[in-house]
C-alpha positions in Angstrom: 6.0 17.0 0.0 7.4 19.3 2.5 9.5 18.2 5.8 7.7 15.6 8.1 7.7 17.5 11.4 5.9 14.7 13.8 5.1 11.6 13.0 1.9 9.5 15.1 3.2 5.5 15.5 0.4 3.1 15.8 2.4 -0.1 15.5 1.1 -3.7 14.8 -3.0 -3.5 14.8 -3.9 -6.7 13.7 -6.6 -6.5 10.9 -8.9 -9.3 10.5 -10.1 -9.7 6.7 -8.9 -6.7 5.3 -9.9 -5.9 1.5 -7.3 -7.8 -0.8 -8.6 -6.8 -3.5 -7.1 -3.3 -4.5 -8.4 -3.2 -8.1 -10.4 -4.3 -11.4 -6.2 -5.7 -11.7 -4.4 -6.1 -8.9 -4.8 -7.9 -5.6 -2.6 -9.7 -2.7 -2.8 -5.8 -0.1 -5.3 -3.1 0.5 -4.3 -0.3 -2.1 -2.9 2.5 -0.7 -6.2 5.1 -1.0 -7.7 2.5 1.4 -5.5 3.8 4.1 -5.4 7.1 2.6 -9.4 7.3 2.8 -8.6 5.5 7.0 -6.4 8.9 7.3 -8.6 10.8 6.4 -11.8 9.4 8.2 -10.0 9.4 11.5 -9.5 13.2 11.4 -12.8 14.2 10.6 -13.6 11.9 13.7 -11.2 14.1 16.7 -12.6 15.2 19.1 -12.7 19.5 19.1 -10.1 19.2 21.6 -7.7 17.5 19.7 -6.3 19.8 17.2 -4.3 17.9 14.5 -4.2 17.8 10.8 -2.6 14.7 8.6 -0.7 15.1 6.0 0.4 11.8 4.8 0.4 7.9 5.9 2.8 4.8 6.2 2.6 1.1 5.8 4.6 -1.7 7.2 3.7 -5.0 7.0 4.6 -7.2 9.3 3.0 -11.0 8.9 -0.5 -11.4 6.2 -2.2 -14.6 6.3 -4.0 -14.2 2.3 -8.0 -16.4 2.3 -7.0 -18.5 -0.6 -7.0 -22.2 -2.1 -3.5 -23.1 -0.8 -1.7 -25.2 -3.5 -1.5 -25.5 -7.4 -1.1 -22.7 -9.9 -4.6 -21.2 -9.8 -6.4 -20.4 -6.3 -9.6 -18.9 -5.5 -11.0 -16.6 -2.6 -12.4 -18.4 0.2 -16.1 -17.2 0.7 -18.7 -17.3 3.0 -22.0 -19.1 2.3 -24.9 -16.7 2.1 -28.4 -18.1 2.8 -30.8 -19.6 0.2 -33.2 -17.6 -1.5 -37.2 -18.1 -1.2 -37.1 -20.6 -3.7 -34.1 -22.4 -2.0 -31.8 -21.7 -4.7 -28.3 -20.3 -3.7 -28.4 -16.6 -3.8 -26.1 -14.4 -6.2 -23.4 -13.4 -3.9 -20.9 -10.9 -4.2 -17.0 -12.2 -4.9 -14.7 -10.5 -1.9 -11.3 -11.2 -1.4 -10.0 -11.1 1.9 -6.9 -10.6 3.9 -5.6 -11.1 7.7 -2.5 -7.8 8.0 -0.4 -7.1 10.9 0.2 -3.5 10.2 2.1 -0.8 11.6 0.6 2.5 11.1 2.6 5.7 10.7 1.0 9.4 10.0 2.5 12.3 9.6 0.8 15.1 11.9 0.9 18.7 12.4 -1.8 21.2 14.8 -1.5 22.6 18.1 -1.7 18.6 20.2 1.7 18.2 19.2 3.1 21.1 21.1 3.0 18.9 24.0 6.0 16.5 25.7 6.3 13.0 27.6 3.0 12.2 28.9 0.7 14.4 26.5 2.5 13.2 23.8 1.7 9.7 24.6 -1.9 10.4 26.1 -2.6 12.2 22.6 -1.5 8.5 20.5 -3.3 6.1 22.8 -6.8 8.7 22.5 -6.2 7.9 19.0 -5.5 4.7 18.5 -8.8 3.8 20.5 -10.3 5.8 17.8 -8.6 3.4 15.1 -9.9 -0.3 17.5 -13.5 1.4 16.1 -12.9 1.9 12.8 -12.4 0.1 9.8 -9.0 -0.5 8.2 -9.0 -1.6 4.1 -12.5 -2.7 4.9 -11.2 -5.2 7.4 -11.9 -5.4 11.8 -8.9 -4.0 14.2 -8.9 -6.7 16.6 -7.5 -6.5 20.4 -3.9 -6.6 21.3 -3.5 -10.1 22.8 -3.4 -10.6 26.1 -0.5 -9.4 28.8 1.1 -6.8 29.2 2.3 -5.1 25.5 6.2 -3.8 25.7 7.5 -0.5 24.7 8.2 -1.0 20.7 4.5 -1.9 20.7 2.4 0.9 22.2 1.5 3.8 19.9 3.2 6.7 20.6 3.9 10.9 19.1 7.5 11.3 17.9 7.8 15.1 17.0 11.0 15.5 15.0 14.8 17.2 16.2 15.4 20.2 14.0 19.3 18.7 14.6 20.5 17.0 11.1 22.4 14.2 13.4 19.2 13.8 15.9 16.9 13.8 13.2 18.6 10.3 12.2 19.1 9.3 14.8 15.4 9.9 15.6 14.2 7.5 12.6 16.7 4.8 13.0 14.9 3.9 16.3 12.2 4.3 14.4 13.6 1.9 11.5 14.1 -0.6 14.2 10.5 -1.0 15.3 10.0 -1.6 12.3 11.5 -4.9 11.9 10.6 -7.3 10.7 8.5 -6.1 7.8 8.2 -4.4 4.2 7.1 -0.4 3.7 5.6 -0.6 0.2 7.0 2.8 -2.0 6.5 3.9 -5.5 8.8 2.6 -8.1 7.5 4.9 -11.1 10.8 5.4 -11.9 11.2 2.1 -12.5 8.0 1.8 -15.0 10.0 4.8 -17.2 13.3 3.1 -17.3 11.7 -0.3 -18.3 9.5 1.2 -21.2 12.9 3.2 -22.3 14.4 -0.7 -22.4 11.3 -2.1 -24.7 11.2 1.1 -26.8 14.6 0.5 -28.0 13.8 -2.9 -28.8 10.6 -2.3 -30.5 8.9 1.4 -30.8 5.6 0.6 -30.4 5.7 -0.6 -26.8 4.0 1.7 -25.2 3.2 2.1 -20.8 0.6 -1.0 -20.6 3.4 -3.1 -22.2 5.6 -2.1 -19.8 3.3 -2.3 -17.2 2.4 -5.4 -18.0 6.0 -7.3 -18.4 6.7 -5.8 -15.2 4.1 -7.6 -13.9 4.5 -11.0 -14.7 7.1 -13.5 -14.2 8.8 -13.9 -18.0 9.9 -17.2 -18.6 12.9 -16.8 -21.3 14.9 -19.3 -23.2 18.6 -19.6 -24.7 20.6 -21.8 -26.6 23.4 -23.7 -24.4 26.0 -26.4 -26.2 25.3 -30.0 -25.0 27.6 -32.9 -25.2 25.8 -36.4 -25.8 27.2 -39.6 -24.4 28.8 -39.8 -27.7 30.3 -36.8 -27.7 28.9 -35.4 -30.6 27.4 -31.9 -30.3 24.2 -30.1 -30.2 21.9 -26.8 -29.4 20.1 -27.0 -25.9 17.4 -25.2 -25.0 17.2 -24.2 -21.8 14.1 -21.7 -19.6 14.6 -20.0 -17.1 12.6 -17.7 -15.5 13.7 -14.0 -15.9 14.5 -12.8 -12.3 14.0 -9.2 -11.6 15.8 -6.7 -8.9 13.6 -6.2 -6.2 10.1 -7.0 -5.1 8.5 -5.5 -7.5 5.0 -5.5 -7.5 2.1 -3.4 -9.5 0.0 -1.2 -7.7 -3.0 1.1 -8.1 -2.2 4.8 -7.4 -5.6 6.8 -7.6 -8.3 7.2 -10.4 -8.4 9.5 -13.9 -11.7 11.0 -14.6 -13.5 9.7 -17.2 -16.4 12.3 -17.5 -16.9 15.6 -16.5 -17.5 16.9 -13.4 -21.3 16.8 -12.4 -23.4 18.6 -10.1 -24.3 17.4 -6.6 -27.8 15.2 -7.9 -27.4 15.5 -11.0 -26.7 11.5 -11.6 -29.4 8.8 -10.0 -28.3 6.7 -7.0 -24.5 8.0 -6.1 -23.6 7.6 -2.5 -23.7 11.5 -1.7 -26.6 13.6 -3.1 -24.9 16.5 -2.1 -21.4 15.8 -3.0 -20.1 16.4 -7.3 -19.9 13.8 -8.5 -17.8 12.0 -11.6 -16.9 8.7 -13.3 -13.6 7.5 -13.0 -10.8 4.5 -13.5 -8.3 3.2 -11.8 -4.2 4.3 -12.3 -1.9 2.1 -12.1 2.3 1.8 -11.7 4.6 -0.1 -10.4 5.3 -0.4 -6.2 8.6 -2.1 -4.5 8.2 -4.1 -0.6 11.3 -2.8 1.1 12.7 -3.8 4.3 12.9 -0.2 6.9 15.8 -0.1 7.4 16.8 0.4 3.9 15.0 4.3 4.2 16.9 7.0 4.9 14.5 9.6 5.8 10.5 9.2 7.5 9.4 11.0 3.3 10.6 8.0 1.3 7.7 6.0 3.5 5.1 8.4 3.5 2.1 8.4 1.1 0.3 11.7 0.4 -2.6 13.5 -2.0 -1.6 14.6 -5.1 -4.1 15.3 -7.4 -4.7 17.4 -10.7 -8.2 18.6 -10.9 -7.8 20.4 -14.3 -6.5 17.0 -15.7 -8.7 15.2 -14.0 -6.3 12.9 -11.8 -6.8 12.0 -8.1 -3.5 10.0 -7.7 -1.6 8.9 -4.3 2.7 10.5 -4.1 5.5 8.6 -2.8 8.5 10.4 -2.2 10.7 7.6 -2.3 14.1 6.9 -4.9 16.2 4.7 -4.5 19.7 4.1 -5.9 20.1 1.2 -9.0 19.8 -2.1 -7.0 22.7 -4.8 -8.5 21.2 -8.0 -6.5 
């Protein structure tokens, strides 16, 4: 993506009952497509007097509380108890996963509303924060701020990034401190390709799916060691251990891939919108990494943006984070 010129920060939003199921195969945090959808819905809700365009969005997670049973290897979602049907039997339900979040949203914006100074930029940020307070964020409700005055680091802010490289770096360093403690979700497509190359060095028939599944799970490996018993006799002993990977690596959905041609509006029955072209799709997957904000060097590394390839039927999100190899 192009250089970011302005950043809109909405700090420490308390989201209740957000959707924890990010795709048919992943859960634990809302997919980035949910936050990009929020960004697009927010842009449409802006009044005509507010000249702003949203280009990208980043999310810093400060705290989460998944609504699942605790303890044990297998967990289950906390589900609502629906009223019984007319026969007195339990009504059918659609299982939902929910999570409470404390997040900071960071948007890359541009437009005439970014041309003001000081109090004017603060007023724009407060107005947008008021709009977001009445919206759904990843399916969850935005809860009111805790009682009492809000510290300055918790107030919405619209920042104009300086053209001078050194001043720009200092601005971003201050922003990083505001986001601590917390973690930022970034894309690590490079790790997926790297792991596939490693697997194919052992077996050329491994696929990208094999690499993704291998990165998405805890793998137990064994090694043979020579042990000595009380009589001084040596024998082979098997030691099992979890194969640890550097970094907090997670499987994530990154968009959708087309399964059919693009149908004309109204051609497919029972679609949500009869005035918009329709296409059947499936989820696209990659791997991401949770990193501390202090490891970021520039705003572009934390932001996600739309990068569609309509000719190939790819509707996906990109993130320009690239990290030096992790050694510990």
